PyMOL Python script that loads the backbone (N, CA, C, O; Angstrom):
from pymol import cmd

cmd.read_pdbstr("""\
ATOM      1  N   MET A   1       0.833  -1.186   0.000  1.00  0.00           N
ATOM      2  CA  MET A   1       0.000   0.000   0.000  1.00  0.00           C
ATOM      3  C   MET A   1       0.875   1.246   0.000  1.00  0.00           C
ATOM      4  O   MET A   1       1.964   1.247   0.573  1.00  0.00           O
ATOM      5  N   ILE A   2       0.406   2.277  -0.628  1.00  0.00           N
ATOM      6  CA  ILE A   2       1.105   3.556  -0.678  1.00  0.00           C
ATOM      7  C   ILE A   2       0.795   4.341   0.592  1.00  0.00           C
ATOM      8  O   ILE A   2      -0.337   4.353   1.074  1.00  0.00           O
ATOM      9  N   THR A   3       1.823   4.990   1.120  1.00  0.00           N
ATOM     10  CA  THR A   3       1.659   5.851   2.279  1.00  0.00           C
ATOM     11  C   THR A   3       2.038   7.262   1.880  1.00  0.00           C
ATOM     12  O   THR A   3       3.073   7.487   1.253  1.00  0.00           O
ATOM     13  N   VAL A   4       1.193   8.206   2.249  1.00  0.00           N
ATOM     14  CA  VAL A   4       1.420   9.601   1.883  1.00  0.00           C
ATOM     15  C   VAL A   4       1.502  10.440   3.147  1.00  0.00           C
ATOM     16  O   VAL A   4       0.678  10.314   4.052  1.00  0.00           O
ATOM     17  N   TYR A   5       2.514  11.299   3.189  1.00  0.00           N
ATOM     18  CA  TYR A   5       2.654  12.291   4.248  1.00  0.00           C
ATOM     19  C   TYR A   5       2.475  13.642   3.577  1.00  0.00           C
ATOM     20  O   TYR A   5       3.211  13.983   2.651  1.00  0.00           O
ATOM     21  N   GLY A   6       1.497  14.410   4.044  1.00  0.00           N
ATOM     22  CA  GLY A   6       1.265  15.672   3.377  1.00  0.00           C
ATOM     23  C   GLY A   6       0.394  16.627   4.159  1.00  0.00           C
ATOM     24  O   GLY A   6      -0.053  16.347   5.271  1.00  0.00           O
ATOM     25  N   LYS A   7       0.174  17.763   3.533  1.00  0.00           N
ATOM     26  CA  LYS A   7      -0.682  18.815   4.073  1.00  0.00           C
ATOM     27  C   LYS A   7      -2.001  18.753   3.306  1.00  0.00           C
ATOM     28  O   LYS A   7      -2.000  18.820   2.077  1.00  0.00           O
ATOM     29  N   PRO A   8      -3.119  18.629   4.008  1.00  0.00           N
ATOM     30  CA  PRO A   8      -4.409  18.445   3.331  1.00  0.00           C
ATOM     31  C   PRO A   8      -4.723  19.481   2.257  1.00  0.00           C
ATOM     32  O   PRO A   8      -5.306  19.138   1.229  1.00  0.00           O
ATOM     33  N   GLU A   9      -4.352  20.732   2.470  1.00  0.00           N
ATOM     34  CA  GLU A   9      -4.701  21.796   1.526  1.00  0.00           C
ATOM     35  C   GLU A   9      -3.599  22.087   0.506  1.00  0.00           C
ATOM     36  O   GLU A   9      -3.714  23.041  -0.264  1.00  0.00           O
ATOM     37  N   CYS A  10      -2.555  21.299   0.488  1.00  0.00           N
ATOM     38  CA  CYS A  10      -1.424  21.517  -0.417  1.00  0.00           C
ATOM     39  C   CYS A  10      -1.832  21.256  -1.867  1.00  0.00           C
ATOM     40  O   CYS A  10      -2.428  20.221  -2.167  1.00  0.00           O
ATOM     41  N   ILE A  11      -1.518  22.179  -2.756  1.00  0.00           N
ATOM     42  CA  ILE A  11      -1.876  22.039  -4.170  1.00  0.00           C
ATOM     43  C   ILE A  11      -1.150  20.859  -4.814  1.00  0.00           C
ATOM     44  O   ILE A  11      -1.710  20.189  -5.682  1.00  0.00           O
ATOM     45  N   ASP A  12       0.085  20.599  -4.398  1.00  0.00           N
ATOM     46  CA  ASP A  12       0.811  19.452  -4.951  1.00  0.00           C
ATOM     47  C   ASP A  12       0.163  18.141  -4.509  1.00  0.00           C
ATOM     48  O   ASP A  12       0.092  17.188  -5.285  1.00  0.00           O
ATOM     49  N   TRP A  13      -0.305  18.093  -3.269  1.00  0.00           N
ATOM     50  CA  TRP A  13      -1.014  16.908  -2.809  1.00  0.00           C
ATOM     51  C   TRP A  13      -2.334  16.773  -3.550  1.00  0.00           C
ATOM     52  O   TRP A  13      -2.740  15.655  -3.869  1.00  0.00           O
ATOM     53  N   ALA A  14      -3.010  17.866  -3.829  1.00  0.00           N
ATOM     54  CA  ALA A  14      -4.284  17.803  -4.568  1.00  0.00           C
ATOM     55  C   ALA A  14      -4.075  17.172  -5.944  1.00  0.00           C
ATOM     56  O   ALA A  14      -4.890  16.364  -6.390  1.00  0.00           O
ATOM     57  N   ARG A  15      -2.991  17.538  -6.609  1.00  0.00           N
ATOM     58  CA  ARG A  15      -2.691  16.956  -7.936  1.00  0.00           C
ATOM     59  C   ARG A  15      -2.407  15.463  -7.820  1.00  0.00           C
ATOM     60  O   ARG A  15      -2.947  14.656  -8.576  1.00  0.00           O
ATOM     61  N   SER A  16      -1.546  15.105  -6.857  1.00  0.00           N
ATOM     62  CA  SER A  16      -1.199  13.690  -6.682  1.00  0.00           C
ATOM     63  C   SER A  16      -2.405  12.874  -6.239  1.00  0.00           C
ATOM     64  O   SER A  16      -2.609  11.755  -6.708  1.00  0.00           O
ATOM     65  N   ARG A  17      -3.200  13.435  -5.339  1.00  0.00           N
ATOM     66  CA  ARG A  17      -4.405  12.749  -4.871  1.00  0.00           C
ATOM     67  C   ARG A  17      -5.368  12.493  -6.033  1.00  0.00           C
ATOM     68  O   ARG A  17      -5.991  11.433  -6.101  1.00  0.00           O
ATOM     69  N   ALA A  18      -5.489  13.448  -6.932  1.00  0.00           N
ATOM     70  CA  ALA A  18      -6.376  13.276  -8.084  1.00  0.00           C
ATOM     71  C   ALA A  18      -5.926  12.095  -8.945  1.00  0.00           C
ATOM     72  O   ALA A  18      -6.761  11.343  -9.447  1.00  0.00           O
ATOM     73  N   ILE A  19      -4.634  11.930  -9.116  1.00  0.00           N
ATOM     74  CA  ILE A  19      -4.114  10.803  -9.897  1.00  0.00           C
ATOM     75  C   ILE A  19      -4.406   9.486  -9.182  1.00  0.00           C
ATOM     76  O   ILE A  19      -4.900   8.539  -9.795  1.00  0.00           O
ATOM     77  N   LEU A  20      -4.102   9.429  -7.895  1.00  0.00           N
ATOM     78  CA  LEU A  20      -4.338   8.203  -7.130  1.00  0.00           C
ATOM     79  C   LEU A  20      -5.820   7.859  -7.079  1.00  0.00           C
ATOM     80  O   LEU A  20      -6.203   6.706  -7.273  1.00  0.00           O
ATOM     81  N   ASP A  21      -6.647   8.858  -6.819  1.00  0.00           N
ATOM     82  CA  ASP A  21      -8.090   8.613  -6.712  1.00  0.00           C
ATOM     83  C   ASP A  21      -8.701   8.217  -8.049  1.00  0.00           C
ATOM     84  O   ASP A  21      -9.558   7.335  -8.097  1.00  0.00           O
ATOM     85  N   SER A  22      -8.276   8.852  -9.126  1.00  0.00           N
ATOM     86  CA  SER A  22      -8.860   8.524 -10.433  1.00  0.00           C
ATOM     87  C   SER A  22      -8.507   7.104 -10.861  1.00  0.00           C
ATOM     88  O   SER A  22      -9.258   6.464 -11.596  1.00  0.00           O
ATOM     89  N   ALA A  23      -7.350   6.613 -10.393  1.00  0.00           N
ATOM     90  CA  ALA A  23      -6.942   5.242 -10.704  1.00  0.00           C
ATOM     91  C   ALA A  23      -7.425   4.253  -9.635  1.00  0.00           C
ATOM     92  O   ALA A  23      -7.121   3.062  -9.699  1.00  0.00           O
ATOM     93  N   LYS A  24      -8.176   4.755  -8.661  1.00  0.00           N
ATOM     94  CA  LYS A  24      -8.715   3.920  -7.571  1.00  0.00           C
ATOM     95  C   LYS A  24      -7.608   3.180  -6.811  1.00  0.00           C
ATOM     96  O   LYS A  24      -7.750   2.010  -6.454  1.00  0.00           O
ATOM     97  N   ILE A  25      -6.510   3.893  -6.577  1.00  0.00           N
ATOM     98  CA  ILE A  25      -5.376   3.336  -5.853  1.00  0.00           C
ATOM     99  C   ILE A  25      -5.557   3.610  -4.365  1.00  0.00           C
ATOM    100  O   ILE A  25      -5.791   4.748  -3.958  1.00  0.00           O
ATOM    101  N   GLU A  26      -5.448   2.564  -3.560  1.00  0.00           N
ATOM    102  CA  GLU A  26      -5.563   2.727  -2.114  1.00  0.00           C
ATOM    103  C   GLU A  26      -4.272   3.311  -1.556  1.00  0.00           C
ATOM    104  O   GLU A  26      -3.172   2.965  -1.987  1.00  0.00           O
ATOM    105  N   TYR A  27      -4.433   4.192  -0.600  1.00  0.00           N
ATOM    106  CA  TYR A  27      -3.287   4.787   0.070  1.00  0.00           C
ATOM    107  C   TYR A  27      -3.705   5.191   1.475  1.00  0.00           C
ATOM    108  O   TYR A  27      -4.890   5.336   1.775  1.00  0.00           O
ATOM    109  N   THR A  28      -2.710   5.366   2.320  1.00  0.00           N
ATOM    110  CA  THR A  28      -2.924   5.871   3.669  1.00  0.00           C
ATOM    111  C   THR A  28      -2.344   7.272   3.720  1.00  0.00           C
ATOM    112  O   THR A  28      -1.189   7.486   3.353  1.00  0.00           O
ATOM    113  N   PHE A  29      -3.150   8.232   4.178  1.00  0.00           N
ATOM    114  CA  PHE A  29      -2.711   9.626   4.252  1.00  0.00           C
ATOM    115  C   PHE A  29      -2.447  10.015   5.698  1.00  0.00           C
ATOM    116  O   PHE A  29      -3.252   9.740   6.587  1.00  0.00           O
ATOM    117  N   HIS A  30      -1.304  10.661   5.919  1.00  0.00           N
ATOM    118  CA  HIS A  30      -0.941  11.185   7.234  1.00  0.00           C
ATOM    119  C   HIS A  30      -0.782  12.698   7.127  1.00  0.00           C
ATOM    120  O   HIS A  30       0.056  13.188   6.370  1.00  0.00           O
ATOM    121  N   ASP A  31      -1.577  13.425   7.876  1.00  0.00           N
ATOM    122  CA  ASP A  31      -1.567  14.884   7.877  1.00  0.00           C
ATOM    123  C   ASP A  31      -0.379  15.369   8.703  1.00  0.00           C
ATOM    124  O   ASP A  31      -0.363  15.217   9.925  1.00  0.00           O
ATOM    125  N   ILE A  32       0.613  15.951   8.036  1.00  0.00           N
ATOM    126  CA  ILE A  32       1.821  16.379   8.738  1.00  0.00           C
ATOM    127  C   ILE A  32       1.619  17.679   9.517  1.00  0.00           C
ATOM    128  O   ILE A  32       2.473  18.053  10.321  1.00  0.00           O
ATOM    129  N   LEU A  33       0.510  18.364   9.291  1.00  0.00           N
ATOM    130  CA  LEU A  33       0.207  19.559  10.084  1.00  0.00           C
ATOM    131  C   LEU A  33      -0.462  19.181  11.406  1.00  0.00           C
ATOM    132  O   LEU A  33      -0.210  19.805  12.437  1.00  0.00           O
ATOM    133  N   ALA A  34      -1.299  18.174  11.370  1.00  0.00           N
ATOM    134  CA  ALA A  34      -2.059  17.767  12.557  1.00  0.00           C
ATOM    135  C   ALA A  34      -1.327  16.749  13.418  1.00  0.00           C
ATOM    136  O   ALA A  34      -1.631  16.607  14.602  1.00  0.00           O
ATOM    137  N   ASP A  35      -0.358  16.034  12.831  1.00  0.00           N
ATOM    138  CA  ASP A  35       0.304  14.937  13.536  1.00  0.00           C
ATOM    139  C   ASP A  35       1.819  15.153  13.527  1.00  0.00           C
ATOM    140  O   ASP A  35       2.478  14.859  12.530  1.00  0.00           O
ATOM    141  N   PRO A  36       2.377  15.665  14.630  1.00  0.00           N
ATOM    142  CA  PRO A  36       3.818  15.918  14.682  1.00  0.00           C
ATOM    143  C   PRO A  36       4.671  14.673  14.423  1.00  0.00           C
ATOM    144  O   PRO A  36       5.753  14.781  13.846  1.00  0.00           O
ATOM    145  N   SER A  37       4.199  13.496  14.841  1.00  0.00           N
ATOM    146  CA  SER A  37       4.996  12.284  14.590  1.00  0.00           C
ATOM    147  C   SER A  37       5.026  11.970  13.097  1.00  0.00           C
ATOM    148  O   SER A  37       6.048  11.511  12.587  1.00  0.00           O
ATOM    149  N   ALA A  38       3.928  12.207  12.392  1.00  0.00           N
ATOM    150  CA  ALA A  38       3.914  12.009  10.938  1.00  0.00           C
ATOM    151  C   ALA A  38       4.845  13.011  10.264  1.00  0.00           C
ATOM    152  O   ALA A  38       5.548  12.671   9.313  1.00  0.00           O
ATOM    153  N   ALA A  39       4.850  14.242  10.758  1.00  0.00           N
ATOM    154  CA  ALA A  39       5.746  15.256  10.204  1.00  0.00           C
ATOM    155  C   ALA A  39       7.203  14.836  10.386  1.00  0.00           C
ATOM    156  O   ALA A  39       8.020  15.011   9.483  1.00  0.00           O
ATOM    157  N   SER A  40       7.527  14.281  11.554  1.00  0.00           N
ATOM    158  CA  SER A  40       8.897  13.827  11.811  1.00  0.00           C
ATOM    159  C   SER A  40       9.285  12.691  10.871  1.00  0.00           C
ATOM    160  O   SER A  40      10.407  12.655  10.365  1.00  0.00           O
ATOM    161  N   ILE A  41       8.372  11.778  10.640  1.00  0.00           N
ATOM    162  CA  ILE A  41       8.642  10.664   9.720  1.00  0.00           C
ATOM    163  C   ILE A  41       8.871  11.202   8.313  1.00  0.00           C
ATOM    164  O   ILE A  41       9.794  10.763   7.627  1.00  0.00           O
ATOM    165  N   ALA A  42       8.045  12.145   7.877  1.00  0.00           N
ATOM    166  CA  ALA A  42       8.199  12.718   6.536  1.00  0.00           C
ATOM    167  C   ALA A  42       9.560  13.387   6.378  1.00  0.00           C
ATOM    168  O   ALA A  42      10.210  13.239   5.343  1.00  0.00           O
ATOM    169  N   VAL A  43       9.987  14.113   7.389  1.00  0.00           N
ATOM    170  CA  VAL A  43      11.306  14.758   7.350  1.00  0.00           C
ATOM    171  C   VAL A  43      12.405  13.707   7.324  1.00  0.00           C
ATOM    172  O   VAL A  43      13.382  13.848   6.590  1.00  0.00           O
ATOM    173  N   GLU A  44      12.252  12.665   8.114  1.00  0.00           N
ATOM    174  CA  GLU A  44      13.251  11.588   8.137  1.00  0.00           C
ATOM    175  C   GLU A  44      13.376  10.931   6.758  1.00  0.00           C
ATOM    176  O   GLU A  44      14.481  10.622   6.312  1.00  0.00           O
ATOM    177  N   ILE A  45      12.259  10.726   6.099  1.00  0.00           N
ATOM    178  CA  ILE A  45      12.270  10.089   4.779  1.00  0.00           C
ATOM    179  C   ILE A  45      12.847  11.014   3.720  1.00  0.00           C
ATOM    180  O   ILE A  45      13.731  10.626   2.956  1.00  0.00           O
ATOM    181  N   SER A  46      12.339  12.242   3.683  1.00  0.00           N
ATOM    182  CA  SER A  46      12.650  13.130   2.562  1.00  0.00           C
ATOM    183  C   SER A  46      13.758  14.134   2.827  1.00  0.00           C
ATOM    184  O   SER A  46      14.318  14.707   1.892  1.00  0.00           O
ATOM    185  N   GLY A  47      14.076  14.348   4.093  1.00  0.00           N
ATOM    186  CA  GLY A  47      15.099  15.329   4.418  1.00  0.00           C
ATOM    187  C   GLY A  47      14.568  16.749   4.490  1.00  0.00           C
ATOM    188  O   GLY A  47      15.344  17.689   4.663  1.00  0.00           O
ATOM    189  N   GLY A  48      13.251  16.922   4.361  1.00  0.00           N
ATOM    190  CA  GLY A  48      12.676  18.260   4.410  1.00  0.00           C
ATOM    191  C   GLY A  48      11.210  18.229   4.768  1.00  0.00           C
ATOM    192  O   GLY A  48      10.675  17.195   5.168  1.00  0.00           O
ATOM    193  N   THR A  49      10.565  19.367   4.623  1.00  0.00           N
ATOM    194  CA  THR A  49       9.167  19.496   5.015  1.00  0.00           C
ATOM    195  C   THR A  49       8.234  19.631   3.824  1.00  0.00           C
ATOM    196  O   THR A  49       7.119  20.132   3.971  1.00  0.00           O
ATOM    197  N   ALA A  50       8.661  19.198   2.663  1.00  0.00           N
ATOM    198  CA  ALA A  50       7.842  19.297   1.453  1.00  0.00           C
ATOM    199  C   ALA A  50       6.615  18.397   1.554  1.00  0.00           C
ATOM    200  O   ALA A  50       6.590  17.431   2.317  1.00  0.00           O
ATOM    201  N   SER A  51       5.612  18.735   0.774  1.00  0.00           N
ATOM    202  CA  SER A  51       4.368  17.959   0.743  1.00  0.00           C
ATOM    203  C   SER A  51       3.909  17.823  -0.698  1.00  0.00           C
ATOM    204  O   SER A  51       3.884  18.802  -1.443  1.00  0.00           O
ATOM    205  N   PRO A  52       3.551  16.621  -1.087  1.00  0.00           N
ATOM    206  CA  PRO A  52       3.505  15.383  -0.330  1.00  0.00           C
ATOM    207  C   PRO A  52       4.796  14.577  -0.454  1.00  0.00           C
ATOM    208  O   PRO A  52       5.603  14.782  -1.360  1.00  0.00           O
ATOM    209  N   VAL A  53       4.957  13.660   0.487  1.00  0.00           N
ATOM    210  CA  VAL A  53       5.980  12.618   0.406  1.00  0.00           C
ATOM    211  C   VAL A  53       5.195  11.328   0.204  1.00  0.00           C
ATOM    212  O   VAL A  53       4.413  10.927   1.065  1.00  0.00           O
ATOM    213  N   ILE A  54       5.408  10.687  -0.930  1.00  0.00           N
ATOM    214  CA  ILE A  54       4.657   9.486  -1.295  1.00  0.00           C
ATOM    215  C   ILE A  54       5.604   8.297  -1.219  1.00  0.00           C
ATOM    216  O   ILE A  54       6.595   8.239  -1.946  1.00  0.00           O
ATOM    217  N   VAL A  55       5.295   7.346  -0.335  1.00  0.00           N
ATOM    218  CA  VAL A  55       6.171   6.205  -0.077  1.00  0.00           C
ATOM    219  C   VAL A  55       5.517   4.939  -0.630  1.00  0.00           C
ATOM    220  O   VAL A  55       4.332   4.687  -0.411  1.00  0.00           O
ATOM    221  N   PHE A  56       6.314   4.151  -1.350  1.00  0.00           N
ATOM    222  CA  PHE A  56       5.840   2.931  -1.988  1.00  0.00           C
ATOM    223  C   PHE A  56       6.273   1.697  -1.189  1.00  0.00           C
ATOM    224  O   PHE A  56       7.109   1.788  -0.289  1.00  0.00           O
ATOM    225  N   ASP A  57       5.696   0.553  -1.531  1.00  0.00           N
ATOM    226  CA  ASP A  57       5.969  -0.691  -0.805  1.00  0.00           C
ATOM    227  C   ASP A  57       7.450  -1.047  -0.743  1.00  0.00           C
ATOM    228  O   ASP A  57       7.907  -1.642   0.232  1.00  0.00           O
ATOM    229  N   ASP A  58       8.196  -0.685  -1.777  1.00  0.00           N
ATOM    230  CA  ASP A  58       9.622  -1.022  -1.798  1.00  0.00           C
ATOM    231  C   ASP A  58      10.481   0.000  -1.053  1.00  0.00           C
ATOM    232  O   ASP A  58      11.708  -0.043  -1.136  1.00  0.00           O
ATOM    233  N   ALA A  59       9.834   0.926  -0.318  1.00  0.00           N
ATOM    234  CA  ALA A  59      10.481   1.980   0.466  1.00  0.00           C
ATOM    235  C   ALA A  59      11.023   3.116  -0.391  1.00  0.00           C
ATOM    236  O   ALA A  59      11.615   4.054   0.143  1.00  0.00           O
ATOM    237  N   SER A  60      10.837   3.054  -1.706  1.00  0.00           N
ATOM    238  CA  SER A  60      11.184   4.204  -2.529  1.00  0.00           C
ATOM    239  C   SER A  60      10.136   5.282  -2.287  1.00  0.00           C
ATOM    240  O   SER A  60       9.042   4.998  -1.799  1.00  0.00           O
ATOM    241  N   PHE A  61      10.475   6.513  -2.630  1.00  0.00           N
ATOM    242  CA  PHE A  61       9.537   7.599  -2.376  1.00  0.00           C
ATOM    243  C   PHE A  61       9.707   8.709  -3.406  1.00  0.00           C
ATOM    244  O   PHE A  61      10.742   8.826  -4.062  1.00  0.00           O
ATOM    245  N   LEU A  62       8.670   9.510  -3.523  1.00  0.00           N
ATOM    246  CA  LEU A  62       8.683  10.710  -4.348  1.00  0.00           C
ATOM    247  C   LEU A  62       8.303  11.882  -3.454  1.00  0.00           C
ATOM    248  O   LEU A  62       7.465  11.752  -2.561  1.00  0.00           O
ATOM    249  N   VAL A  63       8.925  13.022  -3.704  1.00  0.00           N
ATOM    250  CA  VAL A  63       8.623  14.242  -2.964  1.00  0.00           C
ATOM    251  C   VAL A  63       8.121  15.286  -3.953  1.00  0.00           C
ATOM    252  O   VAL A  63       8.802  15.609  -4.926  1.00  0.00           O
ATOM    253  N   GLU A  64       6.934  15.805  -3.699  1.00  0.00           N
ATOM    254  CA  GLU A  64       6.299  16.796  -4.575  1.00  0.00           C
ATOM    255  C   GLU A  64       6.423  16.385  -6.045  1.00  0.00           C
ATOM    256  O   GLU A  64       6.903  17.170  -6.864  1.00  0.00           O
ATOM    257  N   PRO A  65       6.000  15.174  -6.386  1.00  0.00           N
ATOM    258  CA  PRO A  65       6.212  14.719  -7.760  1.00  0.00           C
ATOM    259  C   PRO A  65       5.344  15.474  -8.764  1.00  0.00           C
ATOM    260  O   PRO A  65       4.233  15.906  -8.458  1.00  0.00           O
ATOM    261  N   SER A  66       5.885  15.618  -9.963  1.00  0.00           N
ATOM    262  CA  SER A  66       5.076  16.128 -11.060  1.00  0.00           C
ATOM    263  C   SER A  66       4.083  15.033 -11.427  1.00  0.00           C
ATOM    264  O   SER A  66       4.271  13.874 -11.054  1.00  0.00           O
ATOM    265  N   ASP A  67       3.044  15.385 -12.143  1.00  0.00           N
ATOM    266  CA  ASP A  67       2.071  14.380 -12.565  1.00  0.00           C
ATOM    267  C   ASP A  67       2.733  13.279 -13.395  1.00  0.00           C
ATOM    268  O   ASP A  67       2.476  12.102 -13.144  1.00  0.00           O
ATOM    269  N   PRO A  68       3.582  13.622 -14.378  1.00  0.00           N
ATOM    270  CA  PRO A  68       4.242  12.556 -15.146  1.00  0.00           C
ATOM    271  C   PRO A  68       5.160  11.682 -14.297  1.00  0.00           C
ATOM    272  O   PRO A  68       5.233  10.472 -14.513  1.00  0.00           O
ATOM    273  N   ALA A  69       5.858  12.276 -13.339  1.00  0.00           N
ATOM    274  CA  ALA A  69       6.755  11.479 -12.486  1.00  0.00           C
ATOM    275  C   ALA A  69       5.963  10.488 -11.646  1.00  0.00           C
ATOM    276  O   ALA A  69       6.369   9.335 -11.504  1.00  0.00           O
ATOM    277  N   LEU A  70       4.838  10.923 -11.088  1.00  0.00           N
ATOM    278  CA  LEU A  70       4.018  10.012 -10.282  1.00  0.00           C
ATOM    279  C   LEU A  70       3.419   8.922 -11.153  1.00  0.00           C
ATOM    280  O   LEU A  70       3.415   7.753 -10.768  1.00  0.00           O
ATOM    281  N   THR A  71       2.919   9.288 -12.307  1.00  0.00           N
ATOM    282  CA  THR A  71       2.332   8.300 -13.221  1.00  0.00           C
ATOM    283  C   THR A  71       3.379   7.284 -13.667  1.00  0.00           C
ATOM    284  O   THR A  71       3.100   6.085 -13.713  1.00  0.00           O
ATOM    285  N   ASP A  72       4.573   7.753 -13.995  1.00  0.00           N
ATOM    286  CA  ASP A  72       5.651   6.840 -14.398  1.00  0.00           C
ATOM    287  C   ASP A  72       6.010   5.886 -13.265  1.00  0.00           C
ATOM    288  O   ASP A  72       6.232   4.698 -13.500  1.00  0.00           O
ATOM    289  N   LYS A  73       6.066   6.398 -12.040  1.00  0.00           N
ATOM    290  CA  LYS A  73       6.398   5.548 -10.886  1.00  0.00           C
ATOM    291  C   LYS A  73       5.306   4.506 -10.661  1.00  0.00           C
ATOM    292  O   LYS A  73       5.605   3.342 -10.390  1.00  0.00           O
ATOM    293  N   LEU A  74       4.058   4.912 -10.770  1.00  0.00           N
ATOM    294  CA  LEU A  74       2.956   3.952 -10.607  1.00  0.00           C
ATOM    295  C   LEU A  74       3.021   2.868 -11.672  1.00  0.00           C
ATOM    296  O   LEU A  74       2.737   1.704 -11.388  1.00  0.00           O
ATOM    297  N   ARG A  75       3.387   3.233 -12.881  1.00  0.00           N
ATOM    298  CA  ARG A  75       3.547   2.223 -13.955  1.00  0.00           C
ATOM    299  C   ARG A  75       4.727   1.307 -13.660  1.00  0.00           C
ATOM    300  O   ARG A  75       4.617   0.091 -13.815  1.00  0.00           O
ATOM    301  N   SER A  76       5.857   1.877 -13.235  1.00  0.00           N
ATOM    302  CA  SER A  76       7.046   1.042 -12.994  1.00  0.00           C
ATOM    303  C   SER A  76       6.834   0.082 -11.817  1.00  0.00           C
ATOM    304  O   SER A  76       7.450  -0.982 -11.763  1.00  0.00           O
ATOM    305  N   GLU A  77       5.978   0.455 -10.895  1.00  0.00           N
ATOM    306  CA  GLU A  77       5.646  -0.412  -9.756  1.00  0.00           C
ATOM    307  C   GLU A  77       4.575  -1.438 -10.118  1.00  0.00           C
ATOM    308  O   GLU A  77       4.268  -2.322  -9.318  1.00  0.00           O
ATOM    309  N   GLY A  78       4.010  -1.325 -11.311  1.00  0.00           N
ATOM    310  CA  GLY A  78       2.958  -2.237 -11.736  1.00  0.00           C
ATOM    311  C   GLY A  78       1.617  -1.938 -11.093  1.00  0.00           C
ATOM    312  O   GLY A  78       0.731  -2.793 -11.070  1.00  0.00           O
ATOM    313  N   ILE A  79       1.464  -0.730 -10.571  1.00  0.00           N
ATOM    314  CA  ILE A  79       0.224  -0.357  -9.900  1.00  0.00           C
ATOM    315  C   ILE A  79      -0.834   0.057 -10.914  1.00  0.00           C
ATOM    316  O   ILE A  79      -2.022  -0.202 -10.721  1.00  0.00           O
ATOM    317  N   VAL A  80      -0.402   0.697 -11.988  1.00  0.00           N
ATOM    318  CA  VAL A  80      -1.291   1.040 -13.110  1.00  0.00           C
ATOM    319  C   VAL A  80      -0.606   0.597 -14.399  1.00  0.00           C
ATOM    320  O   VAL A  80       0.607   0.398 -14.448  1.00  0.00           O
ATOM    321  N   SER A  81      -1.415   0.452 -15.428  1.00  0.00           N
ATOM    322  CA  SER A  81      -0.824   0.038 -16.712  1.00  0.00           C
ATOM    323  C   SER A  81      -0.688   1.203 -17.651  1.00  0.00           C
ATOM    324  O   SER A  81      -0.211   1.039 -18.773  1.00  0.00           O
TER     325      SER A  81
END
""", "prot")
cmd.dss("prot")
cmd.show_as("cartoon", "prot")
cmd.util.cbc("prot")
cmd.orient("prot")
């Protein structure tokens, strides 16, 4: 399952969420503004406070991905065709 650390109102998260939702991809979202422990994990993973940080099953991650970068990653993971 995909895990996302982000800010609910972030425009970059809105774009990524639209891609995940339109493809009916399940993910777990952690609000880094409301949950300090989630924010700490996001910083540990990405080295910063950017939103979103999208983590895949193989522990690879994307930070503030462009739409093509996220789509390419989902294809390479075999999540979408």
